[in-house]
C-alpha positions as CSV (number, residue, x, y, z in Angstrom):
1,M,12.0,18.4,4.1
2,T,10.6,20.1,1.0
3,I,7.4,18.5,-0.2
4,R,6.8,18.7,-3.9
5,P,3.4,20.1,-4.9
6,A,0.8,17.5,-6.0
7,S,0.8,16.8,-9.7
8,H,-2.4,14.9,-10.1
9,P,-5.7,14.9,-8.2
10,A,-5.5,13.0,-4.9
11,L,-6.4,9.3,-4.9
12,S,-10.0,8.6,-4.2
13,G,-12.5,5.7,-4.5
14,A,-11.4,2.2,-5.4
15,G,-8.2,1.2,-7.2
16,L,-6.5,-1.7,-8.8
17,G,-3.0,-2.9,-8.7
18,L,-1.4,-3.4,-12.1
19,R,1.3,-6.1,-12.6
20,R,3.4,-5.6,-15.7
21,D,2.9,-9.2,-16.8
22,F,-0.9,-8.9,-17.1
23,M,-1.1,-5.2,-18.0
24,S,-0.9,-6.0,-21.7
25,A,-3.9,-8.3,-21.5
26,L,-6.0,-5.7,-19.7
27,Y,-4.7,-2.6,-21.4
28,A,-7.0,-2.5,-24.4
29,Q,-10.1,-3.1,-22.2
30,L,-9.1,-0.7,-19.4
31,I,-8.1,2.1,-21.7
32,S,-11.2,1.9,-23.9
33,N,-14.5,3.4,-23.2
34,E,-16.1,-0.1,-23.3
35,V,-15.4,-0.7,-19.6
36,L,-17.7,1.7,-17.8
37,N,-16.8,0.7,-14.2
38,K,-13.1,1.3,-14.4
39,P,-11.1,1.6,-11.2
40,D,-10.7,5.1,-9.9
41,F,-6.9,4.8,-9.6
42,Y,-4.1,2.3,-10.2
43,E,-1.0,1.2,-8.4
44,I,2.3,-0.2,-9.7
45,A,5.7,-1.3,-8.3
46,P,8.3,1.1,-9.6
47,E,11.0,-1.6,-9.7
48,N,9.0,-3.4,-12.4
49,W,9.0,-0.3,-14.7
50,I,12.2,1.7,-14.1
51,G,14.3,1.6,-17.2
52,M,11.5,-0.1,-19.2
53,G,11.2,1.1,-22.8
54,G,9.2,0.2,-25.9
55,R,5.5,-0.8,-25.8
56,Y,5.4,-1.4,-22.1
57,A,6.6,2.2,-21.4
58,R,4.2,3.7,-23.9
59,D,1.3,1.8,-22.4
60,L,2.2,2.9,-18.9
61,R,2.5,6.5,-20.0
62,A,-1.0,6.3,-21.6
63,F,-2.3,5.2,-18.2
64,T,-0.4,7.6,-16.0
65,E,-1.5,10.6,-18.2
66,R,-5.2,9.7,-17.8
67,Y,-5.6,8.3,-14.3
68,P,-4.3,8.9,-10.7
69,F,-1.5,6.5,-9.8
70,A,0.3,5.3,-6.7
71,C,3.6,3.5,-6.5
72,H,4.1,0.6,-4.1
73,G,7.7,-0.4,-3.7
74,L,9.1,-3.9,-3.1
75,S,12.8,-3.5,-2.4
76,L,13.7,-0.4,-0.4
77,S,14.3,-2.6,2.7
78,I,13.6,0.3,5.1
79,G,14.2,-1.9,8.1
80,G,17.4,-3.6,6.8
81,I,20.9,-3.4,8.3
82,S,22.5,-2.5,4.9
83,P,22.7,1.2,4.1
84,L,19.8,2.6,2.1
85,N,20.4,2.3,-1.6
86,I,20.7,6.0,-2.5
87,E,21.0,5.4,-6.2
88,F,17.8,3.4,-6.2
89,L,15.9,6.1,-4.3
90,K,17.0,8.7,-6.9
91,Q,15.8,6.4,-9.6
92,V,12.4,6.1,-7.9
93,R,12.2,9.8,-7.4
94,D,12.9,10.4,-11.1
95,F,10.4,7.8,-12.1
96,L,7.7,9.4,-9.9
97,D,8.5,12.8,-11.3
98,T,8.4,11.6,-14.9
99,H,4.9,10.1,-14.4
100,Q,3.8,12.9,-12.0
101,I,3.0,10.3,-9.2
102,D,2.9,11.8,-5.7
103,V,2.1,8.7,-3.7
104,Y,4.9,6.3,-2.9
105,S,4.5,3.5,-0.3
106,E,6.8,0.7,0.9
107,H,6.7,-2.2,3.4
108,L,7.5,-1.8,7.0
109,S,9.9,-4.7,6.8
110,Y,13.3,-5.6,5.3
111,T,14.1,-7.4,2.1
112,N,17.9,-7.1,2.0
113,D,20.7,-8.5,4.1
114,G,23.6,-8.0,1.7
115,S,21.5,-9.6,-1.0
116,Y,17.8,-9.6,-1.7
117,L,15.8,-12.1,0.4
118,Y,12.7,-12.2,-1.9
119,D,10.4,-12.0,1.1
120,L,9.1,-9.4,3.6
121,M,11.0,-10.1,6.8
122,P,9.6,-8.9,10.2
123,I,11.4,-6.1,12.0
124,P,11.9,-6.7,15.8
125,M,9.3,-4.6,17.4
126,T,11.5,-2.7,19.9
127,L,12.0,1.0,20.6
128,D,15.5,0.9,19.3
129,A,14.3,-0.6,16.1
130,A,11.6,2.0,15.7
131,K,14.2,4.8,16.2
132,Y,16.5,3.1,13.6
133,V,13.7,2.7,11.0
134,A,12.4,6.3,11.6
135,D,15.9,7.7,10.9
136,R,16.1,5.8,7.6
137,V,12.6,6.9,6.6
138,I,13.7,10.6,7.2
139,Q,16.7,10.0,5.0
140,A,14.6,8.5,2.3
141,Q,12.1,11.3,2.4
142,E,14.8,13.9,1.9
143,I,15.8,12.2,-1.3
144,L,12.3,11.5,-2.6
145,G,10.9,15.0,-1.8
146,R,7.8,13.2,-0.6
147,R,6.5,11.6,2.6
148,L,7.1,7.9,2.6
149,I,3.9,5.8,3.2
150,L,4.6,2.6,5.2
151,E,2.5,-0.5,4.9
152,N,1.8,-2.8,7.9
153,V,2.9,-6.3,6.7
154,S,1.8,-9.8,7.2
155,T,4.1,-11.7,9.5
156,Y,4.5,-15.3,10.6
157,A,6.8,-14.7,13.6
158,M,7.4,-11.8,16.0
159,P,11.1,-12.0,16.9
160,N,12.2,-10.2,20.1
161,A,9.0,-8.1,20.3
162,E,8.8,-5.6,23.2
163,M,5.7,-3.8,22.0
164,S,2.6,-4.6,20.0
165,E,2.5,-4.2,16.3
166,A,0.2,-1.1,16.5
167,E,2.6,0.5,19.0
168,F,5.6,-0.2,16.8
169,V,3.9,1.2,13.7
170,T,2.7,4.3,15.5
171,E,6.2,4.9,17.0
172,V,7.9,4.7,13.6
173,I,5.4,6.9,11.7
174,T,5.3,9.5,14.5
175,R,9.1,9.8,14.8
176,A,9.6,10.0,11.0
177,D,6.5,12.2,10.3
178,C,5.5,9.8,7.6
179,E,2.2,8.1,6.7
180,V,0.5,4.7,6.7
181,L,-0.8,2.4,4.0
182,L,-3.2,0.4,6.1
183,D,-3.5,-3.1,4.6
184,V,-6.7,-4.5,6.0
185,N,-6.0,-8.0,4.8
186,N,-2.7,-8.0,6.6
187,V,-4.4,-6.9,9.8
188,Y,-6.7,-9.8,9.5
189,V,-4.0,-12.3,8.6
190,N,-1.9,-11.2,11.6
191,S,-4.9,-11.4,13.9
192,I,-5.2,-15.1,13.0
193,N,-1.5,-15.9,12.9
194,H,-0.7,-14.2,16.3
195,G,-4.0,-14.3,18.0
196,S,-4.3,-10.5,18.1
197,N,-7.4,-8.3,17.9
198,A,-7.8,-6.9,14.4
199,H,-10.4,-4.2,15.4
200,A,-8.1,-3.0,18.3
201,F,-5.2,-2.7,15.8
202,I,-7.2,-0.4,13.5
203,Q,-8.5,1.7,16.3
204,A,-4.9,2.2,17.6
205,I,-3.4,3.5,14.4
206,P,-3.5,7.3,14.2
207,A,-6.3,7.9,11.7
208,E,-4.8,11.2,10.4
209,R,-1.7,9.3,9.2
210,V,-3.6,6.8,7.1
211,R,-3.2,7.8,3.4
212,Y,-4.9,4.8,1.7
213,L,-5.8,1.2,2.2
214,H,-5.1,-2.2,0.6
215,I,-7.4,-5.2,0.5
216,A,-6.6,-8.6,-0.9
217,G,-7.1,-12.4,-0.7
218,H,-4.9,-14.8,1.2
219,D,-4.3,-18.6,1.5
220,G,-5.4,-20.5,4.5
221,E,-2.8,-23.1,5.3
222,D,-4.7,-24.2,8.3
223,P,-7.1,-22.6,10.8
224,T,-4.2,-20.9,12.6
225,L,-1.9,-19.9,9.7
226,L,-2.8,-17.6,6.9
227,I,-0.4,-16.7,4.1
228,D,-0.7,-13.3,2.4
229,T,-0.7,-14.4,-1.3
230,H,-2.7,-11.8,-3.2
231,G,-3.9,-14.8,-5.2
232,D,-7.4,-15.5,-4.0
233,D,-10.7,-13.7,-3.7
234,V,-11.2,-11.4,-0.7
235,I,-13.1,-13.3,2.0
236,A,-16.2,-12.1,3.9
237,P,-14.4,-11.4,7.2
238,V,-11.9,-9.1,5.4
239,W,-14.7,-7.3,3.7
240,Q,-16.4,-6.8,7.1
241,L,-13.1,-5.5,8.5
242,L,-12.8,-3.0,5.7
243,Q,-16.3,-1.7,6.6
244,F,-15.2,-1.4,10.2
245,T,-12.1,0.5,9.1
246,Y,-14.2,3.1,7.3
247,E,-16.5,3.4,10.3
248,T,-13.4,3.9,12.6
249,I,-11.2,6.2,10.6
250,G,-13.4,7.5,7.8
251,L,-13.3,6.7,4.1
252,R,-10.0,6.3,2.4
253,P,-9.0,5.4,-1.1
254,T,-8.8,1.6,-1.2
255,L,-6.9,-0.6,-3.6
256,L,-7.5,-4.3,-4.6
257,E,-4.3,-6.3,-4.9
258,R,-4.4,-9.4,-7.1
259,D,-1.0,-10.7,-8.2
260,F,-1.6,-14.4,-8.9
261,N,-4.4,-16.5,-10.3
262,V,-5.7,-13.4,-11.9
263,P,-9.3,-13.9,-13.1
264,A,-11.1,-12.4,-16.1
265,L,-11.4,-8.6,-16.0
266,D,-15.1,-8.7,-15.2
267,T,-14.4,-10.8,-12.1
268,L,-11.5,-8.6,-11.1
269,L,-13.6,-5.4,-11.5
270,A,-16.5,-7.0,-9.5
271,E,-14.2,-6.9,-6.4
272,V,-13.3,-3.3,-7.2
273,D,-17.0,-2.5,-7.5
274,H,-17.6,-4.2,-4.1
275,I,-15.1,-1.8,-2.5
276,Q,-17.1,1.1,-4.1
277,Q,-20.4,-0.3,-2.9
278,I,-19.1,-0.4,0.7
279,Q,-17.8,3.1,0.4
280,T,-21.1,4.4,-1.0
281,K,-23.1,2.8,1.9
282,Q,-21.1,4.6,4.6
283,K,-23.1,7.0,6.8
284,P,-22.2,10.7,6.3
285,E,-20.5,10.9,9.7
286,F,-18.0,8.3,8.6
287,V,-17.0,10.2,5.4
288,N,-14.0,12.4,6.1
289,S,-12.9,15.4,4.1
290,S,-10.8,15.2,1.0
291,D,-7.3,13.7,0.9
292,E,-5.8,17.1,0.2
293,Q,-7.2,18.4,3.5
294,N,-6.3,15.3,5.5
295,Y,-2.8,15.0,4.3
296,A,-1.5,18.4,3.2
297,R,0.8,18.7,6.2
298,A,3.9,20.9,5.7
């Protein structure tokens, strides 16, 4: 696979996910010099922007020309049974090239079974499934010209599992030579939903494969069932798990996801600032080298 050279500086610090439907409300404030504690980088879903013109396209271009960006996909369905959508992958590649975005992540799940399911469905955690997904990742990477970054997802069932989630994730990323978007909130949610050990999961994921992190809020349906909504504030145990993650694998760029019940910008940026505070407080031995050094594998 030929990896395209990086276009923008590598992601660093604390980032914020941008939904198209609230970007207009935030645009003037974020792009101005009046907001001093801006996020260090932003993340968007390419599906929400591909083919978009007019004011939305101009506003996005103004952002991507100024700040580092990542793209986080919603519909690749890397674990699905339907063939990969080659035309869609080419559209994503062209979008990334246009905006000079080098970081493209997707969910380690499937969202398509002949038609879109509008949810992140769990992949059976078996060796055969890991091999199958890895082959699809390799195919996707050849088209994208970039390593795919796979996110561990929140699940509410573990059908036909023959290995742990950490073992499955590691098997896929090792076989495919791809990377990980480690979602700390998802680790916590799954630890409650399945009675697993969140700290052991983080310790088991190959640190050198972790490109960046997500953190978010969730909804507690009951004490034994959490729903990953991205619609609530981050809770204390998840903040504590983020600090443990830094202590275990070193600092990584970390992005706040907030998709629903979006608060005022000051409140939103306060959570971004909290990420930065945790990063700043890390002891020197927990601070790894730059992203270029960690991830510039041929």
